[in-house]
N, C-alpha and C positions, 0 to 999 in steps of 0.2 A: 578560176583556172586560167593560167596564161599559156599561150601557145608555145612559148619558149620552154617553159617548165615541162610541158608534155613531150616535146621533141628531145629535151635533155634526158628525161627519164626513159623515153623510148630507146635512145641510143645506148645509154648506160646499161639498162636491163638487157638489151639485145647482146651487147658485148659481154657483160658478165655471165649471162646465161649461156651464151654460145661457147665462150672459152671454158667455163667450168664443166659443161657437158662434154666438150671436146676432149679435155683432159681425162674425164671419166670414161669416155669412149676408148681412148688410148690405153688406159689402165685395164679396162674390161677386156679389150682385145688381147692384151698381153697375158692376163690371168687365164683367159680362155685357151691359150696356147697358139694364138695367131700372132701375126706381125702387129706392131704398134699401130700402123696406119690402116689396118683392115677395117676398123670401125668407121674411119673417115672416108674410106673408099665406097662404103655402102650407099650413102646418099646419091652418088652419081649414077645409080642404076636407072633412075628415071630418064636419063639421057642416053646412056650407053648400053642399057639392057642388063639382063641377069648376071652376066659375067662380072660386071663391076661390083656387085654385092659380094662376090667371092674373091676379088683381087687381093693378093697378099703383099705386094710390093708397092713402094712409093712410085707414083707416076704423075706427070702433069695432067694426063687425061682423067684419071680416076681420083687421085687424092686431092688435087686442087679444085676440081669441079665439085667433088663431094664435100670438101671443107666449105666452099662458097655456098653450096646448097644448104648445108647445115647451118651456116651463119645467117643466111637469108631467112630460114625458118625461125631462127632465134629472134631475129628482128621483127618478124611478123608477130610472134607471141609476145615480144617485148612491147610492141605497139598496143596490143590488147591490154597488157598489164598496165601500161602508162595511162591508157584511157580509164582503166579501173581506179588507179591511184590518184588521178588528177580531177576526179569528179568533185562536186561541191561537198565539203565536209570531210573528205578522205584524209586531209592533212592533219586532222585532230586524232586519228587513230593511233593507237600504241603499237609497240613492236609485235605483240602477239597477233593483233589483227592483220598487220602487214604480212607476217609469216603465214598466217592462215589463208590470206588471199593469194599469196604466191603458191601455196600448196594446192589450193583449189584450181587455180589456173593451170598448174602443171598436170594435175590429174585430168583436166579437160584436154590439154594438149596430147597427153598419152593416149586417151581414148580416141581422139580424132586421128592421131597418127597411126595407131596400131589396129583400130577396129573399124573406123568409118571411111577412111580413104581407100580408093581402089589400090590394088597391090602395086601398080606401077608408081604410085605417088607416096608409098609408105617410106619411112626413113631408110630402109635397106639394111641397117645394121642389126635389125631384129632377126634376120635370117642366119646370122652368125653367133649371136649372143643368147645365153639362156635368160630366162625371165628375171632371175635375181640380179643379173648384171644390167639388164634393161632398167630395172627399178633404180639401181645406183646412178645410171646415166640421167634418168628423169629427176631423181632427188638432187643431183648436182645442178641441173638446170633450174629447179625451183629455188635452190640455195642462191644461185646467181641472181635470180629475179629479186629475192628478198634482200640480198646484200646491196643491190643497186638502190632499192627504195630506202633502205635504212641509211645508206651513205648520203643519199640525196636529202634526207630529212635532217641530217646533222647541222648543216649551215643555217637552216631556218630556225632550229632550236637554239643555236648559239646566238643568232641575231635577236631572238625574242628575249633571251636571258640578258643580253647587253642592254636592250631597251628597258627591261624591268629594273636593271641596276641603275640606269641613268635617271629613271623616273620612278622612285620607290613608292610614291603615293598615287593611287588611282584617282584621287580627287583633283589632281592638277593636270588637266588635259594639255596636250601639245598646242601651243599657239600656231596659227596658220603660217606665220613668217619664219618660224624657227623649228629646227628638228629636235631641239633639246627641251626637256621639261623645265618649266620655271621652278626655281628654288623658292619655297615659301618663305616669306619674310616674317620675322617675329617682332 
């Protein structure tokens, strides 16, 4: 595991998970009959109190702080996911295993957020949204984690395919001074 790979995956999974769940929050708020920003106002309740969880309008105070809090939480869970994905041997896992790991971590995040944390530190949007919409928000978050890991995996797979094409025979190892495989002479 390289540290740069860990930080890259942490950043991308935090961004993807945060953005996808923020869009799901906006959609769920709208479907629930609230303003689009109500779901993003909710996370600011840890700082501004219970009124923030019920704020209906955009404001720097509630919406920006709520969005930043939501994104910071996404980066936290993204760092846990990156640690899970950059452990030894995890790079060999297929798409199904990546999706399963993202789903398991998302279930853990939902359990911690909604059941284990003190009320003051819960996400806040659970006070306005029904359970089925909360499930959609967490599903979107899990999809963001999985998307980040799958997109991060693509360049490595492409590089491995190029190396295999450049050196079709496994009997011919790479010489130390060259990056190319020697072509066998006949």
